[in-house]
C-alpha positions as CSV (number, residue, x, y, z in Angstrom):
1,X,107.1,105.8,114.7
2,X,109.6,105.0,117.4
3,X,110.8,101.8,119.0
4,X,113.2,101.2,121.9
5,X,115.6,98.4,121.4
6,X,118.4,96.8,123.4
7,X,121.6,96.7,121.4
8,X,123.1,93.1,121.2
9,X,126.7,94.0,122.0
10,X,126.8,97.1,124.1
11,X,123.5,96.2,125.8
12,X,122.5,99.8,125.7
13,X,118.8,100.7,125.3
14,X,118.3,103.2,122.5
15,X,115.3,104.8,120.9
16,X,115.1,104.3,117.1
17,X,112.8,106.5,115.0
18,X,111.6,106.0,111.5
19,X,113.4,108.1,109.0
20,X,111.4,111.1,107.7
21,X,110.8,111.6,104.0
22,X,113.4,114.4,104.1
23,X,116.0,112.1,105.8
24,X,115.4,109.4,103.2
25,X,115.7,111.9,100.4
26,X,119.0,113.2,101.8
27,X,120.6,109.8,101.9
28,X,123.2,109.5,99.0
29,X,121.5,106.3,97.8
30,X,117.9,105.0,97.2
31,X,117.0,103.3,100.4
32,X,114.1,101.3,99.1
33,X,116.1,100.1,96.0
34,X,119.1,99.1,98.1
35,X,117.0,97.2,100.6
36,X,115.2,95.5,97.8
37,X,118.6,94.5,96.3
38,X,119.9,93.3,99.6
39,X,116.9,91.1,100.1
40,X,117.1,89.6,96.6
41,X,120.8,88.9,97.1
42,X,120.2,87.5,100.6
43,X,122.7,89.9,102.2
44,X,122.7,92.9,104.6
45,X,123.0,96.5,103.4
46,X,126.5,97.6,102.6
47,X,128.4,98.8,105.7
48,X,128.7,102.4,104.2
49,X,124.9,102.5,103.7
50,X,124.4,101.3,107.2
51,X,126.7,104.0,108.5
52,X,124.9,106.7,106.5
53,X,121.5,105.5,108.0
54,X,122.7,105.6,111.6
55,X,124.3,109.1,111.0
56,X,120.9,110.3,109.7
57,X,119.5,109.3,113.1
58,X,122.2,111.1,115.0
59,X,124.4,108.1,116.0
60,X,128.1,108.1,115.4
61,X,128.8,104.9,113.4
62,X,132.4,104.9,114.5
63,X,131.3,104.3,118.1
64,X,129.0,101.4,117.3
65,X,129.9,97.8,117.1
66,X,128.8,96.5,113.6
67,X,126.2,94.2,115.2
68,X,124.7,97.1,117.2
69,X,124.7,99.2,114.0
70,X,122.9,96.4,112.1
71,X,120.3,96.1,114.9
72,X,119.6,99.9,114.5
73,X,119.4,99.7,110.7
74,X,117.1,96.7,110.8
75,X,114.8,98.6,113.1
76,X,114.9,101.7,111.0
77,X,114.0,99.8,107.9
78,X,111.1,98.1,109.6
79,X,109.8,101.4,110.9
80,X,110.4,103.4,107.7
81,X,109.8,101.1,104.8
82,X,107.3,98.5,106.0
83,X,104.5,101.1,106.7
84,X,105.2,102.7,103.4
85,X,105.1,99.3,101.6
86,X,101.8,98.4,103.3
87,X,100.3,101.8,102.5
88,X,101.3,101.5,98.8
89,X,99.9,98.0,98.4
90,X,96.7,98.4,100.3
91,X,95.7,101.9,99.1
92,X,95.1,102.9,102.7
93,X,97.4,104.4,105.3
94,X,99.1,101.8,107.5
95,X,98.1,102.0,111.1
């Protein structure tokens, strides 16, 4: 899955793709667990986790405003975890 978004600060349009299973496995933290924790604690992912996610997509986190990075991360989570969650809970592939 892929979605084009306009970054809130830089106003650039970028294409954001869902992370592959391999990319998720290569992250130095459990993405699903960290997102679940962040939701329960009503906070965003830790900045270092956000940076690792955008790096996995080929972005340079040092060149991104933190709000632009957050927009990319939110989109990635929506594209990566939501379909997996729906598939797990319905027993059928998400479309």
